[in-house]
C-alpha positions in Angstrom: 80.4 97.8 81.2 83.2 98.5 84.0 86.3 96.7 84.0 88.0 95.8 87.3 91.7 94.8 87.8 92.2 92.9 91.4 95.1 92.7 92.6 96.6 90.2 95.2 94.2 87.4 93.4 95.5 84.8 95.0 94.9 86.4 98.6 91.8 86.4 101.3 90.8 89.2 100.0 91.3 89.1 96.3 89.8 85.9 96.2 86.5 86.9 97.6 86.1 90.2 96.4 86.9 88.1 92.3 83.9 85.8 93.9 81.7 89.0 94.7 82.5 90.0 91.2 81.2 86.7 89.9 77.4 87.9 90.1 77.9 91.5 90.3 75.8 93.4 87.7 77.6 96.1 85.1 81.0 95.9 86.1 83.4 92.3 85.2 87.1 91.2 86.1 89.5 91.6 83.5 92.6 91.5 85.3 94.3 89.7 88.4 97.9 90.7 89.8 100.0 89.0 92.0 103.6 89.6 93.1 106.2 88.5 90.2 107.0 85.4 92.6 103.7 84.6 93.5 103.4 80.7 92.5 100.0 81.7 91.2 101.3 84.4 88.1 100.7 81.8 85.1 97.8 80.1 86.1 94.0 80.5 85.7 92.6 82.7 88.1 89.3 81.2 88.6 91.9 77.6 89.4 93.7 79.8 92.1 90.6 81.5 93.8 88.3 78.6 92.8 86.1 79.4 90.7 85.9 77.8 87.2 88.4 78.5 84.3 88.0 82.2 83.4 90.6 83.1 80.9 92.3 85.4 83.0 96.1 84.7 83.6 97.3 86.1 86.9 100.2 88.4 86.2 103.3 89.7 88.2 103.3 92.7 86.8 101.3 95.9 87.5 102.2 97.3 83.8 100.7 94.6 81.8 97.3 94.4 83.7 96.4 98.0 84.1 95.7 98.9 80.5 93.1 95.9 80.3 90.7 97.7 83.6 88.9 100.8 83.9 89.5 101.0 88.2 92.2 98.6 90.0 91.2 97.6 93.6 94.5 96.8 96.5 93.6 94.9 99.1 97.7 94.1 99.2 101.1 95.6 101.6 101.7 98.7 102.0 104.2 99.6 100.0 103.0 97.2 97.4 99.5 99.1 97.2 101.1 102.5 97.0 103.5 101.5 94.5 100.5 100.4 92.4 98.2 103.3 92.9 100.9 105.9 91.9 101.3 103.8 88.6 97.8 103.6 88.5 97.1 107.2 88.6 100.2 108.0 86.2 97.9 105.8 84.1 94.8 107.7 85.3 93.1 105.0 86.5 90.5 104.7 88.9 91.6 103.0 92.5 89.9 101.3 95.5 92.2 100.5 98.1 91.3 98.4 101.4 94.6 98.2 102.4 95.8 99.5 105.9 99.3 100.3 107.7 100.0 103.3 106.0 103.1 105.5 106.8 102.2 109.2 107.3 104.8 109.8 104.5 102.5 107.8 102.0 99.0 108.9 103.2 99.9 112.3 101.6 101.4 111.4 98.6 98.3 109.8 98.1 96.4 112.7 99.1 98.5 114.9 96.8 98.5 112.4 93.9 94.7 111.7 94.3 93.7 114.7 92.1 95.1 112.9 88.9 92.9 110.5 88.9 89.5 109.4 91.5 90.6 107.4 94.1 88.8 105.7 97.5 90.8 104.9 100.2 88.9 103.7 103.7 90.7 101.1 106.0 87.2 99.4 105.9 84.9 98.5 103.6 82.1 97.3 105.4 78.6 98.7 105.4 77.5 97.9 108.6 81.5 99.6 109.9 81.0 102.7 108.1 77.8 103.4 109.1 79.4 102.6 113.3 81.8 105.6 111.9 79.0 107.5 112.1 76.4 106.8 114.8 79.8 106.7 117.0 80.5 110.0 116.4 77.0 111.5 117.2 77.1 109.4 120.2 80.1 111.2 121.0 79.2 114.5 120.3 76.2 113.7 122.8 77.5 112.3 125.5 80.3 115.1 125.6 82.9 115.2 128.5 80.8 112.8 131.1 82.0 109.8 128.8 85.2 107.7 129.1 86.2 106.8 125.5 87.7 103.0 124.8 88.1 101.2 121.5 88.5 96.5 121.4 89.7 95.4 118.5 90.2 91.5 117.4 91.5 90.4 114.3 93.1 86.8 113.5 96.4 85.8 114.2 98.0 86.5 110.3 97.2 90.6 110.6 100.3 92.6 110.2 99.1 95.8 111.5 97.7 96.9 114.5 95.9 98.2 116.1 93.4 98.0 112.7 92.7 100.5 110.7 89.2 100.2 111.3 90.1 101.1 115.1 92.1 104.0 114.2 89.5 105.3 112.1 86.7 104.9 115.4 89.4 106.8 117.2 89.9 109.3 114.8 85.9 110.6 114.1 85.8 110.5 117.7 88.1 112.7 118.5 87.1 115.1 116.2 83.6 114.6 117.8 85.1 116.1 121.0 87.3 118.0 119.9 90.9 116.3 120.7 94.0 115.6 119.1 94.1 111.7 118.9 98.0 112.0 118.3 97.7 113.9 122.1 94.9 111.8 123.6 95.8 108.2 122.6 96.4 105.5 124.9 97.4 102.2 123.2 99.0 99.8 125.7 98.4 99.7 129.5 100.7 97.9 132.0 102.0 98.2 135.7 101.1 101.7 137.7 99.9 104.0 135.2 97.9 105.9 137.3 94.2 107.5 136.6 93.1 107.6 134.3 92.9 110.5 132.3 89.4 112.2 131.4 90.7 113.2 127.4 92.5 110.1 127.0 90.9 107.6 124.1 92.2 104.2 124.5 92.5 102.0 121.8 93.5 97.6 122.5 94.2 95.0 120.0 93.4 91.2 120.7 95.5 89.2 117.9 93.7 85.7 118.0 92.9 82.4 115.8 90.7 83.0 112.9 88.7 86.1 113.5 87.7 88.0 111.1 87.3 91.3 112.3 85.7 92.5 115.5 85.5 96.2 117.1 84.1 97.5 120.5 83.3 101.8 121.4 82.9 101.9 125.1 81.4 104.5 126.3 81.3 104.2 130.0 80.2 107.0 132.3 79.0 106.9 136.1 76.7 104.6 136.9 76.1 103.1 132.8 78.1 102.0 130.0 77.1 102.6 125.9 78.7 100.1 123.6 78.5 99.8 119.7 79.8 96.9 118.4 80.6 95.3 114.7 81.3 91.8 114.0 81.9 90.7 110.7 81.2 87.0 110.2 83.0 86.4 107.2 85.2 88.7 104.5 82.6 88.9 102.0 80.7 92.6 103.3 84.1 93.8 103.0 84.5 92.2 98.9 80.9 93.5 98.3 82.2 97.0 99.5 85.1 96.7 97.7 83.3 95.8 94.9 80.2 99.0 95.6 82.7 101.3 95.4 84.8 99.6 92.2 81.4 100.5 90.3 81.1 104.3 92.0 84.2 105.7 91.3 84.7 104.8 88.0 81.6 108.3 87.3 82.9 110.2 90.1 85.3 113.4 89.4 89.7 113.5 90.3 90.2 113.5 94.0 89.8 111.3 97.1 86.6 109.3 97.9 86.2 107.4 101.4 83.1 104.9 101.8 80.9 107.3 103.7 80.8 109.1 99.8 80.2 105.8 98.0 77.5 104.9 100.6 76.1 108.7 100.7 76.7 108.9 104.7 78.5 112.4 104.6 
């Protein structure tokens, strides 16, 4: 039986992951982690997330919970997730990271330290979104240079990073398929007299409003026609199920860095 530790246990994603662990086969909740000053620390995690008592107390210390599990599931904030990853890697624990907003320096450190353990790093754990990554890359390769590429993403008003990690990943896979450098062709805002759209640019636009769970639209627009690929998340449960699936998968893998494409066998 795989033993999982959920970081950010009292948060929106952490709570749903704990709920998904309830019905999962081959994996159980073994530890719950929150920031040291969170009001949930010291309480039974079941009480915190709306389940019957679990006999597991929410801890505020990563070093206290790491020995209890085989895999750490991280959906918190970039600085916190990075710190927890480094400690988990040093302890040889597998890690699943769904946190977005990492700096390039963070990502470099994660890649360099991944060989010390086993890590799934993915901006989106949804099966549908990861299929979308593959589909839009294939569409971009087939359509080639004759179609303008735009991405529109929408999330709830509480989301702190923009564009979403998923939108950035979509742009990256299409830029690679088209042989472009996203750092040079990515356009993240338009205002005023900006001139004609360049052929190579990839537009990435952001909406933040209400309680939108997550929507991503990729637009391929040519002369006389438009193709749209859309993913809409109706709840966070798809992401939570994907995280649990990744946690079950990663424990038995060779040391290294993986993503959800590996987990789902899409590569």
